[in-house]
Every structure is written in C-alpha cells, then in structure tokens.
PyMOL Python script that loads the backbone (N, CA, C, O; Angstrom):
from pymol import cmd

cmd.read_pdbstr("""\
ATOM      1  N   MET A   1      23.315  57.064  34.153  1.00  0.00           N
ATOM      2  CA  MET A   1      22.804  55.940  33.233  1.00  0.00           C
ATOM      3  C   MET A   1      21.156  56.425  33.362  1.00  0.00           C
ATOM      4  O   MET A   1      20.603  56.964  34.321  1.00  0.00           O
ATOM      5  N   ALA A   2      20.817  56.189  32.572  1.00  0.00           N
ATOM      6  CA  ALA A   2      19.197  56.442  32.666  1.00  0.00           C
ATOM      7  C   ALA A   2      18.513  55.199  33.522  1.00  0.00           C
ATOM      8  O   ALA A   2      19.014  54.091  33.716  1.00  0.00           O
ATOM      9  N   ASN A   3      17.185  55.707  33.997  1.00  0.00           N
ATOM     10  CA  ASN A   3      16.517  54.790  34.851  1.00  0.00           C
ATOM     11  C   ASN A   3      15.423  54.162  34.259  1.00  0.00           C
ATOM     12  O   ASN A   3      15.034  53.010  34.454  1.00  0.00           O
ATOM     13  N   ILE A   4      14.806  55.294  33.272  1.00  0.00           N
ATOM     14  CA  ILE A   4      13.738  54.851  32.641  1.00  0.00           C
ATOM     15  C   ILE A   4      13.721  54.358  31.343  1.00  0.00           C
ATOM     16  O   ILE A   4      14.558  54.632  30.482  1.00  0.00           O
ATOM     17  N   LYS A   5      12.828  53.681  31.220  1.00  0.00           N
ATOM     18  CA  LYS A   5      12.970  52.449  29.988  1.00  0.00           C
ATOM     19  C   LYS A   5      13.188  52.964  28.756  1.00  0.00           C
ATOM     20  O   LYS A   5      14.081  52.606  27.988  1.00  0.00           O
ATOM     21  N   SER A   6      11.908  54.284  28.453  1.00  0.00           N
ATOM     22  CA  SER A   6      12.218  54.849  27.480  1.00  0.00           C
ATOM     23  C   SER A   6      13.142  55.861  27.403  1.00  0.00           C
ATOM     24  O   SER A   6      12.892  56.521  26.394  1.00  0.00           O
ATOM     25  N   ALA A   7      14.149  56.320  28.029  1.00  0.00           N
ATOM     26  CA  ALA A   7      15.379  56.887  27.933  1.00  0.00           C
ATOM     27  C   ALA A   7      16.031  55.789  27.822  1.00  0.00           C
ATOM     28  O   ALA A   7      16.345  55.787  26.632  1.00  0.00           O
ATOM     29  N   LYS A   8      16.528  54.650  28.388  1.00  0.00           N
ATOM     30  CA  LYS A   8      17.502  53.474  27.919  1.00  0.00           C
ATOM     31  C   LYS A   8      16.877  53.336  26.436  1.00  0.00           C
ATOM     32  O   LYS A   8      17.773  53.310  25.593  1.00  0.00           O
ATOM     33  N   LYS A   9      15.901  53.265  26.031  1.00  0.00           N
ATOM     34  CA  LYS A   9      15.866  52.951  24.571  1.00  0.00           C
ATOM     35  C   LYS A   9      16.584  54.031  23.859  1.00  0.00           C
ATOM     36  O   LYS A   9      17.474  53.752  23.055  1.00  0.00           O
ATOM     37  N   ARG A  10      16.157  55.547  24.177  1.00  0.00           N
ATOM     38  CA  ARG A  10      16.595  57.009  23.493  1.00  0.00           C
ATOM     39  C   ARG A  10      17.836  56.798  22.981  1.00  0.00           C
ATOM     40  O   ARG A  10      18.141  56.996  21.805  1.00  0.00           O
ATOM     41  N   ILE A  11      18.951  56.185  24.300  1.00  0.00           N
ATOM     42  CA  ILE A  11      20.179  56.223  24.742  1.00  0.00           C
ATOM     43  C   ILE A  11      20.500  55.274  23.038  1.00  0.00           C
ATOM     44  O   ILE A  11      21.145  55.556  22.028  1.00  0.00           O
ATOM     45  N   LEU A  12      19.746  54.216  23.418  1.00  0.00           N
ATOM     46  CA  LEU A  12      20.123  52.520  22.445  1.00  0.00           C
ATOM     47  C   LEU A  12      19.856  53.365  20.607  1.00  0.00           C
ATOM     48  O   LEU A  12      20.577  53.178  19.627  1.00  0.00           O
ATOM     49  N   VAL A  13      18.698  54.192  20.681  1.00  0.00           N
ATOM     50  CA  VAL A  13      18.413  54.175  19.017  1.00  0.00           C
ATOM     51  C   VAL A  13      19.574  55.767  18.522  1.00  0.00           C
ATOM     52  O   VAL A  13      19.937  56.065  17.384  1.00  0.00           O
ATOM     53  N   ASN A  14      19.853  56.402  19.654  1.00  0.00           N
ATOM     54  CA  ASN A  14      20.688  57.599  18.830  1.00  0.00           C
ATOM     55  C   ASN A  14      21.994  57.192  18.881  1.00  0.00           C
ATOM     56  O   ASN A  14      22.892  57.785  18.285  1.00  0.00           O
ATOM     57  N   ARG A  15      22.224  55.813  19.835  1.00  0.00           N
ATOM     58  CA  ARG A  15      23.532  55.478  19.213  1.00  0.00           C
ATOM     59  C   ARG A  15      23.284  54.814  17.780  1.00  0.00           C
ATOM     60  O   ARG A  15      23.724  55.501  16.858  1.00  0.00           O
ATOM     61  N   THR A  16      22.834  53.937  17.506  1.00  0.00           N
ATOM     62  CA  THR A  16      22.312  53.026  16.166  1.00  0.00           C
ATOM     63  C   THR A  16      22.514  54.239  15.201  1.00  0.00           C
ATOM     64  O   THR A  16      23.254  54.200  14.218  1.00  0.00           O
ATOM     65  N   LYS A  17      21.788  55.299  15.582  1.00  0.00           N
ATOM     66  CA  LYS A  17      21.487  56.510  14.447  1.00  0.00           C
ATOM     67  C   LYS A  17      22.941  57.142  14.296  1.00  0.00           C
ATOM     68  O   LYS A  17      23.264  57.413  13.139  1.00  0.00           O
ATOM     69  N   MET A  18      23.910  57.429  15.357  1.00  0.00           N
ATOM     70  CA  MET A  18      24.869  58.241  15.126  1.00  0.00           C
ATOM     71  C   MET A  18      26.336  57.175  14.416  1.00  0.00           C
ATOM     72  O   MET A  18      27.346  57.462  13.772  1.00  0.00           O
ATOM     73  N   GLU A  19      25.775  55.927  14.939  1.00  0.00           N
ATOM     74  CA  GLU A  19      26.944  55.468  13.766  1.00  0.00           C
ATOM     75  C   GLU A  19      26.445  55.313  12.536  1.00  0.00           C
ATOM     76  O   GLU A  19      27.382  55.237  11.742  1.00  0.00           O
ATOM     77  N   ARG A  20      25.442  55.234  12.026  1.00  0.00           N
ATOM     78  CA  ARG A  20      24.735  55.154  10.648  1.00  0.00           C
ATOM     79  C   ARG A  20      25.234  56.388   9.902  1.00  0.00           C
ATOM     80  O   ARG A  20      25.960  56.422   8.909  1.00  0.00           O
ATOM     81  N   ASN A  21      24.565  57.631  10.753  1.00  0.00           N
ATOM     82  CA  ASN A  21      25.110  58.484  10.041  1.00  0.00           C
ATOM     83  C   ASN A  21      26.980  59.161   9.942  1.00  0.00           C
ATOM     84  O   ASN A  21      27.483  59.981   9.174  1.00  0.00           O
ATOM     85  N   LYS A  22      27.465  58.509  10.880  1.00  0.00           N
ATOM     86  CA  LYS A  22      29.253  58.370  10.785  1.00  0.00           C
ATOM     87  C   LYS A  22      29.858  57.788   9.509  1.00  0.00           C
ATOM     88  O   LYS A  22      30.901  58.096   8.931  1.00  0.00           O
ATOM     89  N   ALA A  23      28.718  56.650   9.149  1.00  0.00           N
ATOM     90  CA  ALA A  23      29.307  55.704   8.396  1.00  0.00           C
ATOM     91  C   ALA A  23      28.740  56.248   7.062  1.00  0.00           C
ATOM     92  O   ALA A  23      29.452  55.861   6.136  1.00  0.00           O
ATOM     93  N   ILE A  24      27.799  56.941   6.683  1.00  0.00           N
ATOM     94  CA  ILE A  24      27.171  57.815   5.333  1.00  0.00           C
ATOM     95  C   ILE A  24      28.152  58.957   5.173  1.00  0.00           C
ATOM     96  O   ILE A  24      28.425  59.217   4.001  1.00  0.00           O
ATOM     97  N   LYS A  25      28.893  59.887   6.345  1.00  0.00           N
ATOM     98  CA  LYS A  25      29.673  60.865   6.220  1.00  0.00           C
ATOM     99  C   LYS A  25      30.903  60.847   5.773  1.00  0.00           C
ATOM    100  O   LYS A  25      31.619  61.639   5.160  1.00  0.00           O
ATOM    101  N   SER A  26      31.078  59.108   6.473  1.00  0.00           N
ATOM    102  CA  SER A  26      32.641  59.057   5.990  1.00  0.00           C
ATOM    103  C   SER A  26      32.901  58.269   4.785  1.00  0.00           C
ATOM    104  O   SER A  26      34.026  57.989   4.370  1.00  0.00           O
ATOM    105  N   GLY A  27      31.494  57.839   4.106  1.00  0.00           N
ATOM    106  CA  GLY A  27      31.379  57.819   2.760  1.00  0.00           C
ATOM    107  C   GLY A  27      31.426  58.556   1.715  1.00  0.00           C
ATOM    108  O   GLY A  27      32.043  58.192   0.713  1.00  0.00           O
ATOM    109  N   VAL A  28      30.852  59.583   1.780  1.00  0.00           N
ATOM    110  CA  VAL A  28      30.747  60.797   1.140  1.00  0.00           C
ATOM    111  C   VAL A  28      32.195  61.610   1.201  1.00  0.00           C
ATOM    112  O   VAL A  28      32.625  62.025   0.125  1.00  0.00           O
ATOM    113  N   LYS A  29      32.971  61.858   2.410  1.00  0.00           N
ATOM    114  CA  LYS A  29      34.301  62.181   2.659  1.00  0.00           C
ATOM    115  C   LYS A  29      35.409  61.321   1.652  1.00  0.00           C
ATOM    116  O   LYS A  29      36.343  61.863   1.061  1.00  0.00           O
ATOM    117  N   THR A  30      35.083  59.862   1.598  1.00  0.00           N
ATOM    118  CA  THR A  30      35.935  59.232   0.671  1.00  0.00           C
ATOM    119  C   THR A  30      35.677  59.226  -0.687  1.00  0.00           C
ATOM    120  O   THR A  30      36.488  58.992  -1.583  1.00  0.00           O
ATOM    121  N   ALA A  31      34.494  59.497  -0.793  1.00  0.00           N
ATOM    122  CA  ALA A  31      34.365  60.112  -2.660  1.00  0.00           C
ATOM    123  C   ALA A  31      34.471  61.676  -2.652  1.00  0.00           C
ATOM    124  O   ALA A  31      34.717  61.878  -3.841  1.00  0.00           O
ATOM    125  N   VAL A  32      34.459  62.163  -2.416  1.00  0.00           N
ATOM    126  CA  VAL A  32      34.808  63.503  -2.426  1.00  0.00           C
ATOM    127  C   VAL A  32      36.388  63.463  -2.207  1.00  0.00           C
ATOM    128  O   VAL A  32      36.964  64.238  -2.970  1.00  0.00           O
ATOM    129  N   LYS A  33      37.064  62.893  -1.521  1.00  0.00           N
ATOM    130  CA  LYS A  33      38.790  62.589  -2.035  1.00  0.00           C
ATOM    131  C   LYS A  33      39.041  62.235  -3.023  1.00  0.00           C
ATOM    132  O   LYS A  33      39.922  62.792  -3.678  1.00  0.00           O
ATOM    133  N   LYS A  34      38.228  60.989  -3.566  1.00  0.00           N
ATOM    134  CA  LYS A  34      38.806  60.200  -4.907  1.00  0.00           C
ATOM    135  C   LYS A  34      38.553  61.342  -6.028  1.00  0.00           C
ATOM    136  O   LYS A  34      39.390  61.338  -6.931  1.00  0.00           O
ATOM    137  N   VAL A  35      37.476  62.370  -6.119  1.00  0.00           N
ATOM    138  CA  VAL A  35      37.386  63.601  -6.991  1.00  0.00           C
ATOM    139  C   VAL A  35      38.669  64.125  -6.920  1.00  0.00           C
ATOM    140  O   VAL A  35      39.426  64.079  -7.889  1.00  0.00           O
ATOM    141  N   TYR A  36      39.042  64.717  -5.643  1.00  0.00           N
ATOM    142  CA  TYR A  36      40.384  65.598  -5.767  1.00  0.00           C
ATOM    143  C   TYR A  36      41.916  65.068  -6.392  1.00  0.00           C
ATOM    144  O   TYR A  36      42.929  65.600  -6.846  1.00  0.00           O
ATOM    145  N   ALA A  37      41.370  63.559  -6.093  1.00  0.00           N
ATOM    146  CA  ALA A  37      43.052  62.825  -6.095  1.00  0.00           C
ATOM    147  C   ALA A  37      42.698  62.470  -7.600  1.00  0.00           C
ATOM    148  O   ALA A  37      43.609  61.798  -8.084  1.00  0.00           O
ATOM    149  N   ALA A  38      41.928  62.647  -8.266  1.00  0.00           N
ATOM    150  CA  ALA A  38      41.908  62.200  -9.765  1.00  0.00           C
ATOM    151  C   ALA A  38      42.312  63.713 -10.428  1.00  0.00           C
ATOM    152  O   ALA A  38      42.922  63.843 -11.490  1.00  0.00           O
ATOM    153  N   ILE A  39      41.746  65.042  -9.401  1.00  0.00           N
ATOM    154  CA  ILE A  39      42.212  65.952 -10.173  1.00  0.00           C
ATOM    155  C   ILE A  39      44.120  66.182 -10.592  1.00  0.00           C
ATOM    156  O   ILE A  39      44.933  66.384 -11.493  1.00  0.00           O
ATOM    157  N   GLU A  40      43.955  65.980  -9.296  1.00  0.00           N
ATOM    158  CA  GLU A  40      45.891  66.557  -8.916  1.00  0.00           C
ATOM    159  C   GLU A  40      46.444  65.602  -9.671  1.00  0.00           C
ATOM    160  O   GLU A  40      47.476  65.988 -10.220  1.00  0.00           O
ATOM    161  N   ALA A  41      45.975  63.906 -10.027  1.00  0.00           N
ATOM    162  CA  ALA A  41      46.208  63.317 -11.128  1.00  0.00           C
ATOM    163  C   ALA A  41      46.640  64.098 -13.020  1.00  0.00           C
ATOM    164  O   ALA A  41      47.568  64.027 -13.827  1.00  0.00           O
ATOM    165  N   ASN A  42      45.433  64.706 -12.927  1.00  0.00           N
ATOM    166  CA  ASN A  42      45.159  65.631 -13.832  1.00  0.00           C
ATOM    167  C   ASN A  42      44.532  64.414 -14.795  1.00  0.00           C
ATOM    168  O   ASN A  42      44.905  64.272 -15.959  1.00  0.00           O
ATOM    169  N   ASP A  43      43.769  63.758 -14.314  1.00  0.00           N
ATOM    170  CA  ASP A  43      42.961  62.754 -15.272  1.00  0.00           C
ATOM    171  C   ASP A  43      41.588  63.078 -15.051  1.00  0.00           C
ATOM    172  O   ASP A  43      40.989  62.886 -13.992  1.00  0.00           O
ATOM    173  N   LYS A  44      41.048  63.646 -16.232  1.00  0.00           N
ATOM    174  CA  LYS A  44      40.014  64.266 -16.989  1.00  0.00           C
ATOM    175  C   LYS A  44      38.882  63.643 -16.829  1.00  0.00           C
ATOM    176  O   LYS A  44      37.882  64.231 -16.417  1.00  0.00           O
ATOM    177  N   GLU A  45      38.904  61.758 -17.285  1.00  0.00           N
ATOM    178  CA  GLU A  45      38.131  60.875 -17.025  1.00  0.00           C
ATOM    179  C   GLU A  45      37.719  60.659 -15.817  1.00  0.00           C
ATOM    180  O   GLU A  45      36.553  60.859 -15.478  1.00  0.00           O
ATOM    181  N   ALA A  46      38.798  60.150 -14.895  1.00  0.00           N
ATOM    182  CA  ALA A  46      38.705  59.753 -13.831  1.00  0.00           C
ATOM    183  C   ALA A  46      37.898  60.701 -12.894  1.00  0.00           C
ATOM    184  O   ALA A  46      37.219  60.305 -11.946  1.00  0.00           O
ATOM    185  N   ALA A  47      38.035  61.854 -13.227  1.00  0.00           N
ATOM    186  CA  ALA A  47      37.314  63.026 -11.885  1.00  0.00           C
ATOM    187  C   ALA A  47      36.507  63.170 -12.606  1.00  0.00           C
ATOM    188  O   ALA A  47      36.024  64.204 -12.144  1.00  0.00           O
ATOM    189  N   LYS A  48      35.757  62.871 -13.686  1.00  0.00           N
ATOM    190  CA  LYS A  48      34.292  62.678 -13.992  1.00  0.00           C
ATOM    191  C   LYS A  48      33.616  61.676 -13.768  1.00  0.00           C
ATOM    192  O   LYS A  48      32.392  61.794 -13.806  1.00  0.00           O
ATOM    193  N   ALA A  49      34.285  60.244 -13.432  1.00  0.00           N
ATOM    194  CA  ALA A  49      33.954  59.614 -12.741  1.00  0.00           C
ATOM    195  C   ALA A  49      33.287  59.426 -11.462  1.00  0.00           C
ATOM    196  O   ALA A  49      32.150  59.114 -11.108  1.00  0.00           O
ATOM    197  N   ALA A  50      34.367  59.721 -10.899  1.00  0.00           N
ATOM    198  CA  ALA A  50      34.491  60.536  -9.447  1.00  0.00           C
ATOM    199  C   ALA A  50      33.610  61.630  -9.088  1.00  0.00           C
ATOM    200  O   ALA A  50      33.509  61.986  -7.914  1.00  0.00           O
ATOM    201  N   LEU A  51      32.980  62.171 -10.008  1.00  0.00           N
ATOM    202  CA  LEU A  51      32.693  63.005  -9.379  1.00  0.00           C
ATOM    203  C   LEU A  51      30.884  62.753  -9.533  1.00  0.00           C
ATOM    204  O   LEU A  51      30.124  63.393  -8.807  1.00  0.00           O
ATOM    205  N   LEU A  52      30.376  61.784 -10.528  1.00  0.00           N
ATOM    206  CA  LEU A  52      29.188  61.212 -10.826  1.00  0.00           C
ATOM    207  C   LEU A  52      29.431  60.447  -9.224  1.00  0.00           C
ATOM    208  O   LEU A  52      29.061  61.053  -8.218  1.00  0.00           O
ATOM    209  N   ASN A  53      29.911  59.440  -9.149  1.00  0.00           N
ATOM    210  CA  ASN A  53      29.719  58.663  -7.982  1.00  0.00           C
ATOM    211  C   ASN A  53      29.979  59.550  -6.896  1.00  0.00           C
ATOM    212  O   ASN A  53      29.367  58.952  -6.011  1.00  0.00           O
ATOM    213  N   ALA A  54      30.554  60.757  -6.241  1.00  0.00           N
ATOM    214  CA  ALA A  54      29.998  61.603  -5.577  1.00  0.00           C
ATOM    215  C   ALA A  54      29.453  62.436  -4.883  1.00  0.00           C
ATOM    216  O   ALA A  54      29.466  62.909  -3.747  1.00  0.00           O
ATOM    217  N   THR A  55      28.736  62.541  -6.287  1.00  0.00           N
ATOM    218  CA  THR A  55      27.386  63.037  -6.700  1.00  0.00           C
ATOM    219  C   THR A  55      26.288  62.373  -6.158  1.00  0.00           C
ATOM    220  O   THR A  55      25.399  63.018  -5.603  1.00  0.00           O
ATOM    221  N   SER A  56      26.227  60.749  -6.285  1.00  0.00           N
ATOM    222  CA  SER A  56      25.310  60.290  -6.096  1.00  0.00           C
ATOM    223  C   SER A  56      25.361  60.263  -4.615  1.00  0.00           C
ATOM    224  O   SER A  56      24.510  60.668  -3.823  1.00  0.00           O
ATOM    225  N   THR A  57      26.740  59.602  -4.334  1.00  0.00           N
ATOM    226  CA  THR A  57      26.926  59.275  -2.430  1.00  0.00           C
ATOM    227  C   THR A  57      25.862  60.803  -1.392  1.00  0.00           C
ATOM    228  O   THR A  57      25.029  60.744  -0.488  1.00  0.00           O
ATOM    229  N   ILE A  58      26.598  62.169  -2.288  1.00  0.00           N
ATOM    230  CA  ILE A  58      26.027  62.877  -1.232  1.00  0.00           C
ATOM    231  C   ILE A  58      24.433  62.957  -1.601  1.00  0.00           C
ATOM    232  O   ILE A  58      23.634  63.313  -0.735  1.00  0.00           O
ATOM    233  N   ASP A  59      24.108  62.696  -2.603  1.00  0.00           N
ATOM    234  CA  ASP A  59      22.524  62.648  -2.773  1.00  0.00           C
ATOM    235  C   ASP A  59      21.460  61.749  -2.048  1.00  0.00           C
ATOM    236  O   ASP A  59      20.256  61.944  -1.877  1.00  0.00           O
ATOM    237  N   LYS A  60      22.323  60.635  -1.649  1.00  0.00           N
ATOM    238  CA  LYS A  60      22.116  59.634  -1.121  1.00  0.00           C
ATOM    239  C   LYS A  60      22.079  59.725   0.587  1.00  0.00           C
ATOM    240  O   LYS A  60      21.376  59.175   1.436  1.00  0.00           O
ATOM    241  N   ALA A  61      23.042  60.565   0.636  1.00  0.00           N
ATOM    242  CA  ALA A  61      23.245  61.169   2.095  1.00  0.00           C
ATOM    243  C   ALA A  61      22.082  62.471   2.567  1.00  0.00           C
ATOM    244  O   ALA A  61      21.744  62.650   3.737  1.00  0.00           O
ATOM    245  N   THR A  62      21.685  63.125   1.645  1.00  0.00           N
ATOM    246  CA  THR A  62      20.711  63.827   1.726  1.00  0.00           C
ATOM    247  C   THR A  62      19.347  63.666   2.081  1.00  0.00           C
ATOM    248  O   THR A  62      18.622  64.336   2.816  1.00  0.00           O
ATOM    249  N   ARG A  63      19.051  62.173   1.101  1.00  0.00           N
ATOM    250  CA  ARG A  63      17.766  61.562   1.280  1.00  0.00           C
ATOM    251  C   ARG A  63      17.828  61.064   2.307  1.00  0.00           C
ATOM    252  O   ARG A  63      16.735  61.034   2.872  1.00  0.00           O
ATOM    253  N   LYS A  64      18.829  60.528   2.985  1.00  0.00           N
ATOM    254  CA  LYS A  64      18.980  59.685   4.874  1.00  0.00           C
ATOM    255  C   LYS A  64      18.582  60.779   5.773  1.00  0.00           C
ATOM    256  O   LYS A  64      18.118  60.435   6.860  1.00  0.00           O
ATOM    257  N   GLY A  65      18.670  61.931   5.538  1.00  0.00           N
ATOM    258  CA  GLY A  65      18.561  63.137   6.188  1.00  0.00           C
ATOM    259  C   GLY A  65      20.035  63.750   7.133  1.00  0.00           C
ATOM    260  O   GLY A  65      20.094  64.594   8.027  1.00  0.00           O
ATOM    261  N   VAL A  66      21.122  62.909   6.480  1.00  0.00           N
ATOM    262  CA  VAL A  66      22.095  63.211   7.447  1.00  0.00           C
ATOM    263  C   VAL A  66      22.913  64.661   7.183  1.00  0.00           C
ATOM    264  O   VAL A  66      23.555  65.300   8.016  1.00  0.00           O
ATOM    265  N   PHE A  67      22.670  65.003   5.647  1.00  0.00           N
ATOM    266  CA  PHE A  67      23.098  66.469   4.993  1.00  0.00           C
ATOM    267  C   PHE A  67      21.967  67.243   4.554  1.00  0.00           C
ATOM    268  O   PHE A  67      21.110  66.582   3.968  1.00  0.00           O
ATOM    269  N   HIS A  68      21.677  68.839   4.727  1.00  0.00           N
ATOM    270  CA  HIS A  68      20.594  69.071   4.916  1.00  0.00           C
ATOM    271  C   HIS A  68      21.003  69.352   3.490  1.00  0.00           C
ATOM    272  O   HIS A  68      22.147  69.006   3.194  1.00  0.00           O
ATOM    273  N   LYS A  69      20.086  70.058   2.332  1.00  0.00           N
ATOM    274  CA  LYS A  69      19.693  70.182   0.884  1.00  0.00           C
ATOM    275  C   LYS A  69      21.119  71.353   0.413  1.00  0.00           C
ATOM    276  O   LYS A  69      22.069  71.234  -0.360  1.00  0.00           O
ATOM    277  N   ASN A  70      20.775  72.157   1.081  1.00  0.00           N
ATOM    278  CA  ASN A  70      22.023  73.573   0.833  1.00  0.00           C
ATOM    279  C   ASN A  70      23.052  73.058   1.132  1.00  0.00           C
ATOM    280  O   ASN A  70      23.880  73.710   0.496  1.00  0.00           O
ATOM    281  N   THR A  71      23.726  72.092   1.846  1.00  0.00           N
ATOM    282  CA  THR A  71      24.980  71.685   2.246  1.00  0.00           C
ATOM    283  C   THR A  71      25.658  71.128   1.061  1.00  0.00           C
ATOM    284  O   THR A  71      26.558  71.632   0.389  1.00  0.00           O
ATOM    285  N   SER A  72      24.904  69.698   0.894  1.00  0.00           N
ATOM    286  CA  SER A  72      24.726  68.496  -0.233  1.00  0.00           C
ATOM    287  C   SER A  72      24.699  69.906  -1.902  1.00  0.00           C
ATOM    288  O   SER A  72      25.642  70.049  -2.680  1.00  0.00           O
ATOM    289  N   ALA A  73      23.932  70.348  -1.937  1.00  0.00           N
ATOM    290  CA  ALA A  73      24.073  71.281  -3.383  1.00  0.00           C
ATOM    291  C   ALA A  73      25.374  72.092  -2.983  1.00  0.00           C
ATOM    292  O   ALA A  73      26.209  71.825  -3.848  1.00  0.00           O
ATOM    293  N   ARG A  74      25.825  72.820  -2.207  1.00  0.00           N
ATOM    294  CA  ARG A  74      27.197  73.312  -2.004  1.00  0.00           C
ATOM    295  C   ARG A  74      28.048  72.399  -2.286  1.00  0.00           C
ATOM    296  O   ARG A  74      28.679  72.582  -3.327  1.00  0.00           O
ATOM    297  N   LYS A  75      28.408  70.908  -1.336  1.00  0.00           N
ATOM    298  CA  LYS A  75      29.371  70.506  -2.194  1.00  0.00           C
ATOM    299  C   LYS A  75      29.656  69.809  -3.532  1.00  0.00           C
ATOM    300  O   LYS A  75      30.635  69.391  -4.150  1.00  0.00           O
ATOM    301  N   VAL A  76      28.262  69.889  -3.686  1.00  0.00           N
ATOM    302  CA  VAL A  76      28.008  69.035  -4.989  1.00  0.00           C
ATOM    303  C   VAL A  76      28.853  70.305  -6.315  1.00  0.00           C
ATOM    304  O   VAL A  76      29.742  70.163  -7.155  1.00  0.00           O
ATOM    305  N   SER A  77      28.174  71.221  -5.976  1.00  0.00           N
ATOM    306  CA  SER A  77      28.653  72.800  -6.639  1.00  0.00           C
ATOM    307  C   SER A  77      30.543  72.997  -6.750  1.00  0.00           C
ATOM    308  O   SER A  77      31.351  73.258  -7.641  1.00  0.00           O
ATOM    309  N   ARG A  78      30.584  72.727  -5.445  1.00  0.00           N
ATOM    310  CA  ARG A  78      32.338  73.183  -5.717  1.00  0.00           C
ATOM    311  C   ARG A  78      33.023  71.829  -6.264  1.00  0.00           C
ATOM    312  O   ARG A  78      34.190  72.056  -6.581  1.00  0.00           O
ATOM    313  N   LEU A  79      32.646  70.508  -6.464  1.00  0.00           N
ATOM    314  CA  LEU A  79      33.051  69.899  -6.866  1.00  0.00           C
ATOM    315  C   LEU A  79      32.933  69.666  -8.577  1.00  0.00           C
ATOM    316  O   LEU A  79      33.707  69.176  -9.399  1.00  0.00           O
ATOM    317  N   ASN A  80      31.508  70.299  -8.681  1.00  0.00           N
ATOM    318  CA  ASN A  80      31.903  70.407 -10.084  1.00  0.00           C
ATOM    319  C   ASN A  80      32.682  71.703 -10.894  1.00  0.00           C
ATOM    320  O   ASN A  80      33.065  71.808 -12.059  1.00  0.00           O
ATOM    321  N   LEU A  81      32.716  72.299 -10.149  1.00  0.00           N
ATOM    322  CA  LEU A  81      33.444  73.763 -10.540  1.00  0.00           C
ATOM    323  C   LEU A  81      35.033  73.307 -10.220  1.00  0.00           C
ATOM    324  O   LEU A  81      35.890  73.760 -10.979  1.00  0.00           O
ATOM    325  N   ALA A  82      35.490  72.340  -9.015  1.00  0.00           N
ATOM    326  CA  ALA A  82      36.798  71.828  -9.620  1.00  0.00           C
ATOM    327  C   ALA A  82      36.839  71.122 -10.647  1.00  0.00           C
ATOM    328  O   ALA A  82      37.778  71.107 -11.443  1.00  0.00           O
ATOM    329  N   VAL A  83      35.802  70.459 -10.724  1.00  0.00           N
ATOM    330  CA  VAL A  83      36.522  69.280 -12.191  1.00  0.00           C
ATOM    331  C   VAL A  83      36.333  70.431 -13.446  1.00  0.00           C
ATOM    332  O   VAL A  83      37.391  70.518 -14.071  1.00  0.00           O
ATOM    333  N   ASN A  84      35.588  71.067 -13.821  1.00  0.00           N
ATOM    334  CA  ASN A  84      35.378  71.843 -14.965  1.00  0.00           C
ATOM    335  C   ASN A  84      36.148  72.803 -14.802  1.00  0.00           C
ATOM    336  O   ASN A  84      35.858  73.428 -15.822  1.00  0.00           O
ATOM    337  N   LYS A  85      37.163  73.610 -14.140  1.00  0.00           N
ATOM    338  CA  LYS A  85      38.321  74.258 -13.830  1.00  0.00           C
ATOM    339  C   LYS A  85      39.559  73.683 -14.369  1.00  0.00           C
ATOM    340  O   LYS A  85      40.633  74.269 -14.508  1.00  0.00           O
ATOM    341  N   MET A  86      39.193  72.095 -14.743  1.00  0.00           N
ATOM    342  CA  MET A  86      40.519  70.943 -14.985  1.00  0.00           C
ATOM    343  C   MET A  86      40.891  71.665 -16.366  1.00  0.00           C
ATOM    344  O   MET A  86      42.067  71.969 -16.567  1.00  0.00           O
ATOM    345  N   ALA A  87      40.094  71.888 -17.137  1.00  0.00           N
ATOM    346  CA  ALA A  87      39.985  72.137 -19.031  1.00  0.00           C
ATOM    347  C   ALA A  87      41.439  73.548 -19.324  1.00  0.00           C
ATOM    348  O   ALA A  87      41.668  73.972 -20.456  1.00  0.00           O
TER     349      ALA A  87
END
""", "prot")
cmd.dss("prot")
cmd.show_as("cartoon", "prot")
cmd.util.cbc("prot")
cmd.orient("prot")
C-alpha cells in the first residue's frame, strides 16, 4: 500500500476510472450482442434498431475515451456489414 498522499489518491482515482470504463465496455458488449441476436432471429427491423442503439453506445464510449476511434470505427463497420448481409 502506498504511503504518500498523492499515491493514495491516484489509487482511488484509478479504481474509480476502471469501474466506469468497465461499465461502459459492458454496455457496449450488451448492445453488440443485441444486434447479433436480432440477426440470428432474422428480424431485419429489430436488427436495424439495435444497430442504431449500438452505434450510439459505441460512439459515446469513444467520446469518453474508453475506446480508440479506430476501434469504434471497426466495431461499427462490422456491425453494419453484418446487418446489411441479412438481405
């Protein structure tokens, strides 16, 4: 355990940020799973709605600094491709 006050604070701040990032990443994973579930069910409208929600969630995670912009672009691109292949 750290003895210096600033080091103790860093531990607390890092823990808080880690928990926040974990929650955001979990939300993204859930949104992505909903898209793939709709694709598996062959429900085009539900897939498009879930895609819109997932894209929004991924973009928010990028704005918060949880994902790199290229990572989020790759995720959104793959989801779009999967939904477009349903036709």
